[in-house]
C-alpha positions as CSV (number, residue, x, y, z in Angstrom):
1,M,33.3,203.3,127.2
2,S,35.4,203.4,123.8
3,I,38.5,205.4,123.8
4,V,40.7,206.5,121.4
5,A,43.3,203.7,121.0
6,D,40.5,201.5,120.2
7,H,39.8,203.5,116.9
8,Y,43.5,204.8,115.8
9,R,46.4,203.0,115.2
10,T,48.8,206.2,116.2
11,V,48.5,209.0,117.6
12,V,50.3,212.3,116.9
13,G,50.9,215.1,119.4
14,V,52.2,218.3,118.9
15,D,53.2,221.0,120.8
16,T,52.8,224.3,119.1
17,H,54.7,227.5,119.1
18,A,55.2,231.0,117.2
19,A,58.4,229.9,115.5
20,T,58.3,226.2,115.9
21,H,55.7,223.1,116.2
22,T,57.4,219.8,117.5
23,Y,55.9,216.2,116.8
24,A,55.2,213.2,119.0
25,V,54.4,209.7,117.0
26,V,53.0,207.4,119.7
27,E,51.7,203.7,118.8
28,S,48.3,202.4,119.9
29,P,47.6,201.1,122.6
30,S,51.0,200.5,123.7
31,G,51.4,204.1,123.8
32,K,55.4,203.8,122.8
33,L,57.1,206.3,120.9
34,L,57.6,205.8,117.9
35,D,59.3,208.9,116.8
36,Q,59.8,212.8,117.2
37,K,60.8,215.8,115.4
38,T,60.7,219.6,115.2
39,F,59.5,221.8,112.1
40,P,59.5,225.3,111.7
41,T,55.9,226.9,111.1
42,T,56.9,228.2,107.6
43,P,55.0,226.6,105.0
44,A,57.8,224.6,103.6
45,G,58.1,223.2,107.3
46,L,54.7,222.4,107.8
47,S,54.7,220.8,104.4
48,R,57.7,218.5,105.6
49,A,55.8,218.0,108.7
50,T,52.9,216.5,106.7
51,V,55.2,214.2,104.8
52,W,56.9,212.7,107.8
53,I,53.7,211.9,109.3
54,R,52.8,210.2,106.3
55,R,55.8,208.4,106.5
56,R,55.3,207.5,110.1
57,A,51.7,206.4,109.4
58,D,52.6,204.2,106.6
59,G,50.2,207.0,104.2
60,N,47.3,205.7,106.0
61,A,45.4,208.9,107.3
62,E,41.9,207.1,108.3
63,T,43.9,205.6,111.4
64,V,46.1,208.1,112.4
65,L,44.8,211.3,115.3
66,I,46.5,214.3,115.2
67,S,46.3,215.7,119.3
68,A,47.4,219.5,119.4
69,E,47.6,222.2,121.3
70,G,46.3,225.6,120.5
71,T,44.8,224.3,117.2
72,G,43.0,228.2,117.5
73,S,46.1,230.2,117.8
74,Y,49.3,228.9,116.9
75,G,48.5,225.6,115.6
76,A,45.8,226.9,113.5
77,V,47.3,227.3,110.2
78,M,49.3,223.7,110.8
79,A,45.8,221.7,112.1
80,R,44.0,223.0,108.5
81,R,46.9,222.0,106.5
82,L,46.8,218.5,108.4
83,T,43.2,218.5,108.1
84,E,43.3,219.7,104.2
85,A,45.5,216.0,103.8
86,G,42.8,214.0,105.6
87,Y,44.3,213.7,109.4
88,R,41.2,214.1,112.2
89,V,43.0,217.1,114.2
90,V,41.6,217.4,117.9
91,E,42.6,220.3,120.8
92,A,45.0,218.2,123.3
93,P,43.8,218.0,126.4
94,T,45.6,220.2,129.1
95,P,47.4,218.4,131.1
96,S,47.1,218.5,135.2
97,A,49.7,220.4,137.5
98,K,49.9,217.2,139.4
99,R,50.7,214.9,136.0
100,L,53.5,217.1,135.2
101,R,55.0,217.4,138.8
102,G,58.4,215.9,139.0
103,K,58.5,215.2,135.5
104,G,59.7,218.2,134.2
105,K,59.0,220.4,131.0
106,T,60.2,220.1,127.3
107,D,58.5,220.7,123.6
108,S,59.2,217.3,123.3
109,L,57.9,216.1,126.8
110,D,54.7,218.4,126.2
111,A,54.0,216.6,122.3
112,I,54.5,213.2,124.1
113,T,52.1,214.1,126.7
114,A,50.0,215.3,124.3
115,A,49.6,212.2,122.5
116,R,49.8,209.9,125.2
117,S,46.8,211.4,127.5
118,T,44.8,211.4,124.2
119,L,45.0,207.6,123.7
120,I,43.5,207.0,126.5
121,M,40.4,209.4,126.2
122,D,36.9,208.9,125.7
123,I,36.0,208.8,121.9
124,E,33.1,211.1,122.5
125,R,35.0,213.5,124.7
126,L,37.4,214.8,121.9
127,R,37.4,218.1,121.1
128,D,37.9,218.8,117.4
129,R,39.0,222.0,116.1
130,R,37.1,224.6,115.1
131,A,36.2,224.7,111.1
132,G,35.1,227.1,108.8
133,E,35.1,230.4,106.9
134,V,31.8,231.5,109.5
135,Q,33.7,230.7,112.4
136,T,36.7,232.1,111.9
137,A,35.0,235.5,111.2
138,L,32.6,235.2,114.2
139,K,36.2,234.7,116.3
140,L,37.6,237.6,114.6
141,L,34.5,239.8,115.0
142,T,34.4,238.8,118.8
143,V,38.0,239.1,119.7
144,G,37.8,242.9,117.7
145,R,34.6,243.7,119.6
146,E,36.3,242.9,123.1
147,Q,39.0,245.0,122.0
148,M,37.4,247.7,121.3
149,N,34.8,247.5,124.0
150,A,38.2,247.4,126.5
151,D,39.9,250.8,124.5
152,R,36.6,252.3,125.1
153,L,36.3,252.0,128.4
154,R,40.0,253.0,128.9
155,T,39.2,256.3,126.8
156,L,36.3,256.9,128.8
157,N,38.2,256.8,132.0
158,A,40.9,258.9,130.7
159,L,38.5,261.5,129.6
160,T,36.3,261.8,132.6
161,A,39.2,261.9,134.8
162,L,40.8,264.9,132.6
163,I,37.7,266.6,133.0
164,R,37.1,266.4,136.8
165,A,41.1,267.7,137.1
166,H,40.5,271.0,134.9
167,D,37.6,273.4,134.6
168,L,37.0,273.2,130.6
169,G,33.1,274.0,131.4
170,I,31.8,270.5,131.6
171,D,30.0,268.9,134.7
172,A,31.5,265.8,134.9
173,R,30.4,265.1,138.7
174,H,28.5,261.7,136.9
175,A,29.3,259.8,134.4
176,L,29.9,261.9,130.8
177,T,26.6,261.4,128.5
178,P,26.9,260.7,124.7
179,G,26.1,264.6,124.2
180,Q,28.7,265.6,126.3
181,I,31.2,263.6,124.5
182,V,29.6,265.0,121.4
183,T,29.8,268.5,122.6
184,I,33.9,268.0,124.3
185,S,34.5,266.4,120.5
186,S,33.5,269.9,118.8
187,W,35.3,272.3,120.9
188,R,37.8,274.6,119.1
189,H,41.0,276.5,120.6
190,R,40.4,278.9,122.8
191,D,42.7,281.7,124.0
192,E,43.5,280.3,127.6
193,P,46.8,279.2,129.5
194,L,48.9,276.7,128.5
195,G,47.6,273.9,130.6
196,L,44.2,274.6,129.9
197,T,45.2,274.5,126.2
198,I,46.4,271.2,126.4
199,A,43.7,269.7,128.7
200,R,41.2,271.1,126.3
201,S,43.3,269.4,123.0
202,E,43.5,266.4,124.6
203,A,39.5,266.0,125.7
204,V,38.7,266.6,122.1
205,R,41.0,264.2,121.0
206,S,39.8,261.4,123.6
207,A,35.8,262.5,122.5
208,K,36.5,261.4,119.2
209,R,38.2,258.6,119.9
210,I,35.4,257.5,121.8
211,L,33.5,258.6,119.3
212,T,34.6,256.6,116.4
213,L,34.6,253.5,118.5
214,D,30.9,254.3,119.2
215,T,30.6,253.8,115.2
216,D,32.8,250.7,114.7
217,L,30.6,248.9,117.4
218,K,27.9,249.7,115.6
219,T,29.5,248.0,112.5
220,N,30.9,244.8,114.4
221,R,27.5,243.8,116.1
222,L,25.5,244.5,112.5
223,Q,27.9,242.2,111.1
224,L,27.5,239.6,113.8
225,T,23.8,240.1,113.5
226,N,24.0,239.0,109.8
227,L,26.0,236.3,110.3
228,V,24.0,234.6,112.7
229,D,20.7,235.5,111.0
230,E,21.8,234.3,108.0
231,H,23.8,230.7,109.6
232,S,21.7,230.2,112.8
233,P,18.2,232.0,112.7
234,A,17.2,229.5,115.7
235,L,19.8,230.3,118.3
236,I,19.4,233.6,118.0
237,A,15.7,233.4,118.5
238,M,16.1,231.8,121.6
239,P,15.0,234.2,125.1
240,G,18.1,235.9,126.3
241,I,20.0,235.2,123.1
242,G,21.2,238.3,121.1
243,A,24.2,238.9,118.4
244,V,27.1,238.7,120.5
245,T,26.6,235.7,122.5
246,A,25.0,233.7,119.9
247,A,28.1,234.6,117.7
248,M,30.3,233.1,121.0
249,I,28.4,230.4,121.4
250,M,28.6,229.5,117.2
251,T,32.5,229.9,117.5
252,V,33.1,227.0,120.2
253,W,30.3,225.1,118.6
254,S,32.1,225.3,115.3
255,H,30.2,222.3,113.2
256,P,27.8,219.6,114.6
257,V,30.6,216.5,115.4
258,R,32.9,219.0,117.0
259,I,30.9,218.5,120.0
260,R,28.8,214.9,120.0
261,S,26.8,215.0,123.2
262,E,24.9,217.8,125.4
263,G,27.5,216.6,128.2
264,A,30.3,217.5,126.0
265,L,29.0,221.1,125.5
266,A,28.3,221.3,129.0
267,Q,32.1,220.4,130.0
268,I,33.3,222.6,127.4
269,A,31.0,225.5,128.8
270,G,31.9,225.1,132.6
271,T,28.1,224.6,132.8
272,C,28.2,220.9,134.4
273,P,27.6,220.6,138.0
274,I,30.9,219.8,140.6
275,P,29.9,217.6,143.5
276,A,30.1,219.4,146.4
277,S,28.7,217.1,149.1
278,S,29.9,216.8,152.3
279,G,28.3,214.6,155.3
280,K,24.6,214.8,155.5
281,T,25.1,218.0,153.0
282,I,24.0,217.1,149.3
283,R,24.8,219.8,147.1
284,H,26.8,220.7,143.5
285,R,28.7,223.9,142.9
286,L,29.0,226.1,139.7
287,N,32.0,225.0,137.8
288,R,35.1,227.4,137.4
289,G,36.7,225.4,134.4
290,G,35.8,225.1,130.6
291,D,35.8,227.8,127.9
292,R,35.3,231.2,130.3
293,Q,34.0,233.0,127.4
294,L,31.5,230.6,126.4
295,N,30.6,230.6,129.7
296,R,30.1,234.2,130.3
297,A,27.8,234.3,127.5
298,I,25.6,231.6,129.1
299,N,26.1,233.3,132.2
300,T,24.6,236.7,130.1
301,I,21.5,235.0,128.8
302,A,20.4,233.5,132.6
303,L,21.0,237.0,133.8
304,T,18.9,238.6,130.9
305,R,16.2,235.9,131.2
306,M,16.3,236.4,135.0
307,R,15.3,240.2,134.0
308,T,13.5,239.8,130.9
309,D,12.0,236.1,131.1
310,A,8.7,235.2,133.1
311,A,8.5,231.9,132.9
312,T,12.3,232.0,134.3
313,R,11.7,234.7,136.9
314,E,9.0,232.3,137.8
315,Y,11.6,229.5,138.2
316,V,13.6,231.9,140.3
317,L,10.8,232.8,142.9
318,K,10.3,229.1,143.3
319,R,13.7,227.9,143.7
320,L,13.9,230.9,146.2
321,A,11.2,229.8,148.0
322,E,12.5,225.8,148.2
323,G,15.3,227.5,150.0
324,R,18.2,227.4,147.2
325,T,20.6,230.1,146.8
326,K,20.8,233.0,143.8
327,R,24.2,230.9,143.1
328,E,22.5,227.5,143.1
329,I,19.9,228.6,141.0
330,M,22.3,230.5,138.7
331,R,24.1,226.9,138.3
332,C,20.7,225.6,137.5
333,L,19.9,228.0,135.2
334,K,22.9,227.9,133.3
335,R,23.0,224.2,132.6
336,Y,19.5,223.9,131.6
337,I,20.4,227.0,128.6
338,T,23.6,224.6,127.6
339,R,21.1,221.9,127.4
340,Q,18.7,224.0,125.6
341,I,21.0,225.2,122.8
342,Y,22.8,221.6,122.1
343,R,19.3,220.7,121.3
344,T,18.5,223.7,119.5
345,L,21.9,223.9,117.4
346,A,22.5,220.0,116.9
347,A,18.2,219.9,115.6
348,A,19.5,222.6,113.2
349,A,22.4,221.0,112.0
350,S,20.5,217.4,111.4
351,S,17.1,219.6,109.7
352,P,16.9,219.0,105.7
353,T,18.0,222.8,104.8
354,A,20.7,222.5,107.1
């Protein structure tokens, strides 16, 4: 196994926050702390931090690894700035609670922990920061879609409760239909008691909000579909994968060198099997770790295939006959789908037209 300490002379750990980032420069392979400092997240502060790192690393970016927390959130701008300066930026490993027990927690300690825990990592398990305008666009669209779906559900639930609590002339014993929502949105003012007047106006406002969100969600899906079709047609051609799940996968995949093996993708996705054997029982269980958004996307793909794909349905019936539980079958399917996704994306990246 080749570890980070065999490849880099210096590792810089970064603990990121909204107002400041704390940097710790650690020598390789000893783990000796060379220097540490905190800089603001302003453009001037990031420039000073870049110069400071360059001085501590003797100006050679190729021998320095930046291990930062939150490269997709608080540390995104910092990671982009350091990448442009020639440094390799990776996501710092998440420290276990057991490792931190009894050691306390400060920004400086977190930065040192990020650097030292990266030193002993297998070089193949490093997670490079997500890069590219396409991935940024996909992430923004998927996050926006999550928010719109949550907003629509809250508004629909509120509208349903309102209709059921007041006699406004709509049968709401069952879930409201799209036609009923359109009807409610077109209501006009009526001469009725004050309570019903306010209830009707609130119902109209909620119905119009739902229709607006429906339009926004359609536009969002169209944008996702166009991006996925253009940049990863092989992925969306796989059975069970739609524009939304493909966008989630592409956001994590980012670029070929970020995830270097099939096992690494399974680790990030939380689909690698976890041993759960005891005594004479030899078995594995579902993994509850990893990127939960990616895991959810793969779970959706598995459920879709179980419902629509003949080969998958045949596989499920075969494993049920062998005495496997549905949970065990789902674990196997998610691992198989992860393997397919990695091979499809890796093959597309290595093709001459990629």
